[in-house]
MINUVEX-387393 format. One record per residue (C-alpha): z, x, y; residue in one letter. Coordinates in steps of 0.2 Angstrom, whole numbers, always signed. Example, Ala and Ser with C-alpha at 12.3 -4.5 7.8 and 13.67 -1.06 7.14 Angstrom:
BEGIN
+-------+-------+-------+---+
!    up !  east ! north ! r !
+-------+-------+-------+---+
!   +39 !   +62 !   -22 ! A !
!   +36 !   +68 !    -5 ! S !
+-------+-------+-------+---+
END
This chain:
BEGIN
+-------+-------+-------+---+
!    up !  east ! north ! r !
+-------+-------+-------+---+
!  +116 !  -167 !   -23 ! X !
!  +115 !  -154 !   -36 ! X !
!   +97 !  -159 !   -42 ! X !
!   +92 !  -158 !   -24 ! X !
!   +98 !  -140 !   -23 ! X !
!   +89 !  -136 !   -39 ! X !
!   +73 !  -143 !   -33 ! X !
!   +75 !  -134 !   -16 ! X !
!   +78 !  -117 !   -24 ! X !
!   +63 !  -120 !   -35 ! X !
!   +52 !  -124 !   -20 ! X !
!   +58 !  -109 !   -11 ! X !
!   +55 !   -98 !   -25 ! X !
!   +37 !  -104 !   -27 ! X !
!   +34 !  -102 !    -8 ! X !
!   +41 !   -84 !    -9 ! X !
!   +30 !   -80 !   -24 ! X !
!   +15 !   -87 !   -15 ! X !
!   +19 !   -76 !    +1 ! X !
!   +22 !   -61 !   -10 ! X !
!    +5 !   -63 !   -19 ! X !
!    -4 !   -65 !    -2 ! X !
!    +5 !   -49 !    +4 ! X !
!    +0 !   -40 !   -12 ! X !
!   -18 !   -45 !   -11 ! X !
!   -19 !   -39 !    +7 ! X !
!   -11 !   -23 !    +3 ! X !
!   -23 !   -20 !   -12 ! X !
!   -38 !   -22 !    +0 ! X !
!   -31 !   -10 !   +12 ! X !
!   -27 !    +3 !    -2 ! X !
!   -45 !    +1 !    -9 ! X !
!   -52 !    +4 !    +9 ! X !
!   -41 !   +19 !   +11 ! X !
!   -47 !   +26 !    -6 ! X !
!   -65 !   +24 !    +0 ! X !
!   -62 !   +33 !   +16 ! X !
!   -53 !   +47 !    +7 ! X !
!   -68 !   +49 !    -4 ! X !
!   -80 !   +50 !   +11 ! X !
!   -68 !   +63 !   +19 ! X !
!   -64 !   +73 !    +4 ! X !
!   -45 !   +70 !    +5 ! X !
!   -34 !   +66 !   -10 ! X !
!   -17 !   +60 !    -3 ! X !
!   -18 !   +42 !    -9 ! X !
!   -30 !   +46 !   -23 ! X !
!   -17 !   +56 !   -32 ! X !
!    -5 !   +41 !   -31 ! X !
!   -18 !   +29 !   -37 ! X !
!   -22 !   +40 !   -52 ! X !
!    -4 !   +42 !   -57 ! X !
!    -2 !   +23 !   -57 ! X !
!   -17 !   +21 !   -67 ! X !
!   -12 !   +34 !   -80 ! X !
!    +5 !   +27 !   -82 ! X !
!   +15 !   +41 !   -74 ! X !
!   +22 !   +28 !   -61 ! X !
!   +28 !   +12 !   -69 ! X !
!   +24 !    -5 !   -60 ! X !
!   +28 !   -16 !   -75 ! X !
!   +47 !   -17 !   -72 ! X !
!   +45 !   -24 !   -55 ! X !
!   +34 !   -38 !   -62 ! X !
!   +48 !   -41 !   -75 ! X !
!   +61 !   -42 !   -62 ! X !
!   +51 !   -54 !   -51 ! X !
!   +49 !   -65 !   -67 ! X !
!   +68 !   -65 !   -70 ! X !
!   +71 !   -69 !   -52 ! X !
!   +59 !   -83 !   -50 ! X !
!   +64 !   -91 !   -67 ! X !
!   +82 !   -86 !   -68 ! X !
!   +89 !   -94 !   -53 ! X !
!   +82 !  -112 !   -56 ! X !
!   +86 !  -111 !   -74 ! X !
!  +104 !  -105 !   -71 ! X !
!  +106 !  -119 !   -59 ! X !
!   +99 !  -132 !   -71 ! X !
!  +111 !  -126 !   -85 ! X !
!  +126 !  -126 !   -73 ! X !
!  +121 !  -144 !   -68 ! X !
!  +120 !  -150 !   -86 ! X !
!  +137 !  -141 !   -90 ! X !
!  +145 !  -151 !   -75 ! X !
!  +137 !  -167 !   -82 ! X !
!  +143 !  -164 !   -99 ! X !
!  +161 !  -159 !   -94 ! X !
!  +163 !  -176 !   -84 ! X !
+-------+-------+-------+---+
END
């Protein structure tokens, strides 16, 4: 049963990651459109945030690292626990 759980968790992680990437790409398209409209209107609300992210004042790398740890950490931890259980029997 344990290998099935490991496989299920891995598949669920892949599905969540695919959903996240889709959501992120849709959000990026919306942000690009908002920035275009801001340029036409002469506003700067979202432009200021976009410039801060590009200049490194707002970090986005830690989120990517946490996602990597989450997506790889749980299946690897379950696999290690499974091997430990097999070894102890």
